[in-house]
C-alpha positions in Angstrom: 4.7 21.6 34.9 4.7 17.7 33.8 8.0 16.6 32.3 7.6 14.0 29.4 10.2 11.4 27.7 9.9 11.6 23.8 11.5 8.4 22.6 12.9 9.0 18.9 12.4 13.2 19.8 15.0 14.0 16.8 13.1 12.5 14.6 10.6 13.9 11.9 7.6 13.9 14.2 9.4 13.8 17.3 11.0 17.5 16.9 7.1 18.5 16.1 5.7 16.6 19.3 8.6 18.6 21.2 7.8 21.7 20.4 3.9 21.2 20.6 4.7 20.2 24.2 6.9 23.1 24.9 4.4 25.5 23.8 2.2 23.8 25.9 4.0 24.2 29.4 5.7 20.3 29.4 9.3 20.3 30.1 10.8 17.7 27.6 13.3 15.3 27.1 14.4 13.6 24.1 16.1 9.6 24.3 17.4 9.0 20.2 20.1 6.9 18.6 20.7 9.6 15.6 20.8 6.8 13.1 22.2 8.4 9.9 19.7 6.6 7.5 17.1 9.5 9.4 19.0 12.0 10.5 21.7 11.9 7.5 20.3 15.4 6.0 21.4 17.3 9.2 18.1 18.6 9.9 17.9 17.5 13.8 18.0 20.4 15.8 15.6 20.7 18.6 15.0 23.7 20.9 17.5 24.5 23.1 15.2 24.1 26.4 15.0 20.4 25.4 17.1 18.0 27.1 18.5 15.2 24.6 20.3 12.1 25.8 21.9 10.3 22.7 21.2 6.7 23.0 19.6 3.3 21.8 16.4 2.5 23.1 17.5 -1.1 23.6 20.1 0.2 25.8 19.0 -0.5 29.3 20.9 1.7 31.4 20.4 4.3 29.0 16.7 4.3 28.9 16.6 4.0 32.9 18.4 7.4 33.0 16.0 9.0 30.2 13.6 7.8 32.9 14.6 9.8 35.6 12.0 11.9 37.1 9.6 12.0 33.7 5.7 12.0 34.2 4.8 10.6 30.9 6.2 9.0 27.9 5.7 9.6 24.3 7.3 6.2 22.2 8.2 7.1 18.9 11.4 5.4 18.4 11.3 3.1 15.4 12.6 1.9 12.3 10.0 2.6 9.5 9.2 1.9 6.0 7.6 -1.1 4.7 9.8 -2.1 1.7 13.1 -1.9 4.0 11.6 -4.2 6.8 10.6 -7.3 4.3 15.1 -7.7 4.1 16.2 -6.3 6.9 14.2 -8.3 9.3 16.3 -8.5 12.2 16.3 -4.7 12.6 13.1 -4.0 12.4 12.1 -6.6 14.8 15.1 -5.4 17.3 14.6 -2.0 17.0 10.4 -1.6 17.6 9.8 -4.6 19.3 12.9 -5.5 21.8 13.2 -1.7 21.9 9.6 -1.1 23.1 10.0 -4.0 25.6 13.3 -2.3 27.0 11.6 0.8 27.7 8.8 -1.0 29.5 10.8 -2.9 31.6 12.7 0.5 32.7 9.6 1.9 33.3 8.2 -0.7 36.0 7.8 0.6 39.5 8.3 4.2 38.6 5.4 7.1 39.1 4.8 7.5 35.0 1.4 8.3 34.7 0.9 7.7 30.8 2.4 6.4 27.5 1.3 7.1 24.5 2.8 4.7 21.7 3.3 5.7 17.9 1.6 2.9 15.8 0.7 2.9 12.2 -2.3 2.0 9.8 -0.2 -0.4 8.2 -1.5 -2.9 10.9 -4.7 -2.9 8.6 -3.2 -4.6 5.9 -6.1 -3.5 2.8 -8.8 -1.2 4.7 -12.3 -1.4 4.6 -14.5 -2.3 1.6 -18.1 -2.9 1.0 -20.0 -4.3 -2.0 -22.4 -3.0 -4.1 -25.3 -4.3 -2.1 -23.8 -2.0 0.6 -22.4 -4.8 2.8 -19.1 -4.0 4.9 -16.4 -6.7 4.3 -14.5 -7.4 8.1 -10.9 -8.9 6.3 -10.0 -8.2 2.0 -6.8 -9.3 1.2 -5.4 -9.4 -2.7 -4.2 -12.5 -3.9 -0.4 -12.3 -5.0 -1.3 -14.2 -8.4 -3.8 -11.6 -9.0 -1.6 -8.9 -8.5 1.2 -10.3 -10.3 -1.0 -10.2 -13.5 -2.0 -6.5 -13.0 -5.1 -6.7 -11.5 -4.3 -4.4 -8.7 -8.0 -3.8 -7.0 -8.9 -7.1 -4.3 -12.2 -8.5 -5.3 -15.1 -9.6 -3.0 -15.6 -13.2 -2.0 -17.6 -14.0 -4.8 -14.7 -12.1 -7.5 -17.3 -9.0 -7.2 -15.9 -5.5 -7.3 -15.8 -3.7 -4.1 -15.9 0.2 -3.1 -13.4 1.2 -0.3 -14.6 3.2 2.4 -12.9 4.4 5.8 -11.1 2.4 7.8 -12.5 2.3 11.5 -10.6 1.1 14.3 -12.6 -2.0 14.9 -11.7 -3.3 11.2 -9.6 -6.4 12.3 -5.9 -6.1 11.8 -4.5 -7.8 8.7 -0.2 -8.1 8.9 1.2 -7.9 5.5 4.8 -6.5 5.9 7.3 -7.1 8.8 6.9 -3.3 9.7 3.3 -3.7 10.1 3.8 -7.0 12.2 6.2 -5.0 14.8 3.9 -1.8 14.8 1.2 -4.1 16.0 3.6 -5.8 18.5 4.6 -2.2 19.8 0.8 -1.3 20.7 -0.4 -4.7 22.1 3.0 -4.4 24.3 2.1 -1.0 25.3 -1.6 -1.6 25.9 -1.3 -5.2 28.1 1.9 -3.3 30.3 -0.9 -0.5 30.8 -3.6 -2.9 32.0 -1.2 -5.2 34.1 0.8 -2.3 36.0 -2.1 0.3 36.2 0.0 2.8 33.8 -2.2 4.8 31.2 -1.7 3.5 28.1 -2.8 5.0 24.3 -1.8 4.2 20.9 -2.3 6.3 18.1 -2.1 4.6 14.6 -0.7 7.1 12.1 -1.7 7.6 8.4 0.7 8.8 6.2 2.7 12.0 8.0 3.9 15.0 5.8 5.4 18.1 6.3 8.6 19.8 7.0 11.4 18.1 8.3 11.4 14.8 6.5 14.0 13.2 5.6 14.5 13.4 2.1 17.5 11.5 1.1 15.8 8.4 2.8 13.6 6.4 0.4 11.7 4.7 3.0 10.8 7.7 4.9 7.3 8.3 3.1 5.5 8.6 -0.2 5.7 12.5 -0.4 9.3 12.5 0.7 10.2 10.1 -1.8 8.4 12.3 -4.6 9.8 15.3 -3.8 13.3 13.8 -3.6 12.9 12.9 -7.2 11.2 15.9 -8.1 14.1 17.9 -6.6 16.5 16.0 -8.8 14.2 16.7 -12.3 13.3 13.0 -11.9 10.1 11.7 -12.4 8.2 10.0 -9.0 7.9 6.4 -9.3 4.6 5.3 -8.5 4.2 1.2 -8.2 0.9 -0.4 -9.5 -0.9 2.1 -11.9 -1.3 5.1 -9.2 -4.7 4.9 -8.6 -4.4 3.2 -5.1 -5.6 6.0 -2.3 -4.2 6.7 0.6 -4.6 9.6 3.9 -2.0 11.7 4.3 -2.2 13.8 7.9 0.2 17.1 8.4 2.8 16.4 11.1 1.4 20.0 13.3 -2.0 17.9 13.3 -0.1 14.8 14.3 1.9 16.5 17.2 -0.9 18.0 18.5 -3.0 14.4 18.6 -0.1 13.2 20.8 -0.6 15.8 23.0 -4.3 15.6 23.3 -3.5 11.7 23.9 -1.7 12.7 26.7 -4.0 14.7 28.7 -7.7 13.3 27.6 -8.9 11.2 30.2 -11.2 9.2 28.1 -8.5 8.5 25.7 -6.5 5.7 28.3 -6.9 1.9 26.8 -7.5 3.0 23.6 -6.2 2.4 20.1 -7.1 5.9 17.9 -6.6 6.6 14.1 -4.8 9.6 13.3 -5.6 10.8 9.8 -7.1 13.4 7.9 -10.1 11.5 7.0 -10.0 12.4 3.1 -8.7 9.6 0.5 -6.3 10.6 -2.3 -4.6 8.3 -5.3 -1.0 8.0 -5.4 -0.7 9.6 -8.7 -3.4 12.7 -7.7 -0.7 13.5 -4.9 2.3 13.0 -7.3 0.9 15.9 -9.6 -0.2 18.2 -6.8 3.3 18.0 -5.7 4.9 18.4 -8.8 2.5 21.5 -9.5 3.8 22.5 -5.8 7.6 22.4 -6.9 7.1 24.0 -9.8 7.8 21.5 -12.4 4.3 20.3 -13.9 5.5 18.3 -16.8 7.4 15.9 -14.7 4.8 13.1 -14.8 5.0 10.4 -12.6 6.9 7.3 -13.9 3.8 4.5 -13.3 5.9 1.3 -12.8 3.1 -1.1 -13.2 4.6 -3.4 -10.5 3.9 -4.1 -7.2 5.6 -4.1 -4.0 5.7 -7.2 -1.6 4.0 -6.0 1.7 2.1 -3.3 0.3 -1.7 -3.0 0.0 -4.3 -1.1 -2.1 -6.6 1.4 -0.3 -6.6 2.7 3.4 -7.7 6.0 4.6 -8.9 6.6 7.8 -12.3 6.8 9.8 -11.1 9.6 12.2 -14.5 9.9 14.5 -12.7 8.3 17.5 -10.2 10.6 17.4 -13.1 13.7 17.3 -14.8 11.8 20.4 -12.3 11.0 22.6 -9.2 13.8 21.9 -11.4 16.4 20.6 -9.3 16.0 17.3 -9.5 17.9 13.9 -7.2 18.2 11.2 -6.2 22.0 10.8 -3.5 21.5 7.3 -5.5 20.2 4.5 -3.0 18.6 2.0 -4.1 20.4 -0.8 -3.8 23.5 1.2 0.0 22.5 2.5 1.9 21.4 -0.4 3.4 25.1 -1.1 5.2 25.8 2.1 6.2 21.8 1.8 7.7 22.4 -1.3 9.6 25.8 -0.7 10.9 23.8 2.4 12.6 21.2 -0.2 13.5 24.0 -2.1 15.8 25.3 0.4 16.7 22.1 2.0 18.3 20.4 -0.9 17.3 16.5 -1.4 19.8 13.1 -2.6 17.2 11.1 -4.7 17.7 7.7 -3.6 14.4 6.4 -5.4 16.0 4.2 -7.9 18.5 2.5 -5.3 15.5 1.6 -3.3 14.0 0.0 -6.6 17.3 -1.9 -7.1 17.4 -3.2 -3.6 13.9 -4.1 -3.7 14.0 -6.1 -7.2 17.4 -8.0 -6.4 15.6 -9.3 -3.4 12.2 -10.2 -5.4 10.3 -7.7 -3.6 9.1 -6.4 -6.8 6.7 -8.3 -9.0 
C-alpha cells in the first residue's frame, strides 16, 4: 500500500482527493493549517482512516514530520482567489510560493516517487482566440482603458472581432493577477525540482472546480459557491462585466480522480495538464441554472457592468492532453450536477459575504 501526503487535504478539493485515494487502497496523511477563511463553515471532517497533522506548509519541522514514510505527495495547500490576491499580496506569495519551496526542500533526499501540484487556469490570462479567417492567436490581452469603457471583449491586433476557442497547454502564460503569478511559480518550482532530483512531477491546471463541500462563506472560493451563498440568502448573484464571459466548470469528484490518475499514470511525469470539463458556459447562464436548481428562478443576477482588476474575459479547457496521458474523462457535467449541489447548500446554510467582497475591492480601486 502506497502512502500519500496531501497538503491542504482538509480543504474542499483535498477532502475529495483523500476519499478517492482511500477508495483505491492508498494510505493517506494530511497536512493542513485549517485557516478560518477556508474552514469556517465547520465542514472539514475527514475519514477516520486519515492521519491529519495540523500545521502550516511553511513550517519546515512540521512538513518534515508529515513527509516521514510517504511515497508520494499531492500538493494542494494554497491561498485561493484572484480578487483577494490583488491586495493581500504578501499572504499569497508567502503561502503559495514560499510554502511550496519549504515543502520541496524538505523532500530532498527522501524516497518520494512522485509529486502532483495543483496549478490553475488563471496562469493563461485570456484563453485562446481565433480570427474570423481561422488564424489562432498566441497571446491576447484586454486594454484597461477599453475595459473601463465597457468594451469587454478583447480585440485582435487590427481591432478585429475575435472568437474564443478551447485553451490548450501550449498557449503562452500571461499572468494577470498575483494569484496567477503564485500558481505559475508553484508549478515551475515543482517541475524544476523534479528534473533536478529525479522525482516524477506533474502539474494539473485546474479550471473552475465546483461541488458539495465548498466554503460557502468565503466569497473568494469560487463563482458557484459565491452565487449559491447569495441565492440561499434571498439575494441575486453579483456578476461583474455583462455576464457573457465564459468559463469551464469541472466537478470536484472528477478533479479528485484526475489527481489519483496523475499519481499513477507513468507518462504523466514532467507534464502540465489541463483539468476541466471541456465545455464553456457564460457566467450569466450559470447563475440562471443555479437559481433554477435552488428553486428561486426569479432571482435574476445583478449585472454590475464593472470589471475587477485581474479578471479575464474567456477561458475554457482543451482536455485532449488529459485524455491522452491520464485517460481522464469528465463524468459529472455542470447541468446535471447542480440539483445535488443546491440540496447540499440548503442543508448546509451559508453566510452571504458577497457585498463585503465587493466593498473591499472597491475601496482599493480594484473595480472599475
